[in-house]
N, C-alpha and C positions, 0 to 999 in steps of 0.2 A: 205878744208883748210889745212889739214895735208899733202896732196900731193904737195902743193905749198909753204910749209914753212910759212903758215899764210898770204901769199900775195893775194891769190885768183886767179881764172882762168882768162885768157884773154877773153874767149868767152864761153858762156853757151847757150844751146838750150833747151827750155822748151817745152816738148810735153805732159805735164800732165795738166797744168793750175791750176786754183783755188789757194789755198794757196801755192802750190809748186812754182808758178811763183814768188810771193813776197818773199818767203823764200830763193829763189835763189839770191836775191839782195846781201846778205852778202857773198856769195860764189864767186862773181865776183870782180876782183881787181878794185880799183878806175880807172876810165876812160876806163873800159872794156866794153864789149858788151854782152847784153842778148837778144836773139831772142826767140820769142814765136810763135807757130803755132796757138795759140788760142787767143780769145779776152780777155784781162784782165778784171777782175770783176770791177764793178762800185766802189766798196769800197776798191780797191787796195791801200795799204798804200805807197804812192810814196816817202815819206820823205827820206828813206834810199837810194833809187835809186838816188834821187836828190843830197843827200850829197856825194855820191860816184861818182857823175857825170857820171852815166852809160849811154851808148847809148842803147836805147831800140828799137829793131827792130821788127815790127809787120809783120809777113810773112803770106801771103795768096796765095797759089798756084793757086787759081782760078782767080786771078786778070787779067791775059791776056785774059781768056775767057770772063769774065764779062765786060771788057772794050774794047774788040776787038783789042788787041795789037798783030798784026801779027808777028812782030819781036821778041817779048817776047815769043810767042807760038813756033816759030821756035827754039829759044834758049832753051826752055824747052825740045823740042824734041831731041836736041843734047845732053843735059844732060842725058836724059833717055837712049839714045844710049850708052853713056859712062858708065852708071850704068850697063846696060845689059852686056857690055863687061867685067866689073869687076866681075859680078856674074858668067858669063861663065868661067872666069879664076879661079874662086874660091877665089878671092881676097876680095870679099864682100859677106857676108852671113847674112841672116835674122835669128835671134835667136827667136825660138818659145818657150815661157814659158809653155803654156798650151793650149789645144784645148777643145772645147765644141761643142756638137751638136747644131744646130740652135735652136732647141726647148728649149735649156737650156740657152738662151741669158740672162735671168735674173740672172742666176747663174754666168755667165761670168761677168756681171756688178758688182755683189756683190764681186767677186774675185778681180776685178780691184779696187774697192773701199777700199780694204785692203791696197793698196799701197805697196805691196810686190813683184810686178811683175818684173821679170828680163828678158825682151824680149817682144815679141808680144803675145797677146791672140787672138786665131783664132776661128771663128765660122765655123763649117763644115755643109754645107747644106745636 
């Protein structure tokens, strides 16, 4: 909210889920959009989202595969090609916060649960 002078952001992307999803409601400006890659919890407190008239976007990248949508699959392929070009140019980078050996997956989950991650957590086989 400090970054927007108290107005809220136009768009937020939730990649964490749980309470982070519902806590983000107040960070989005009225009539803004909140997209999530995860399924909201059954006990999500929707009142704030409703009062702010937020557009909630539920995004599932598997939909084209699940529903056999060939045009959408082709569109996803084009997006991936664009992303690969940006990565090749160095214009898009993946930030790795921490790596763990595969055998320490439980430690990685505990680390993630601290909610202090600034980037990706990677398991190394």
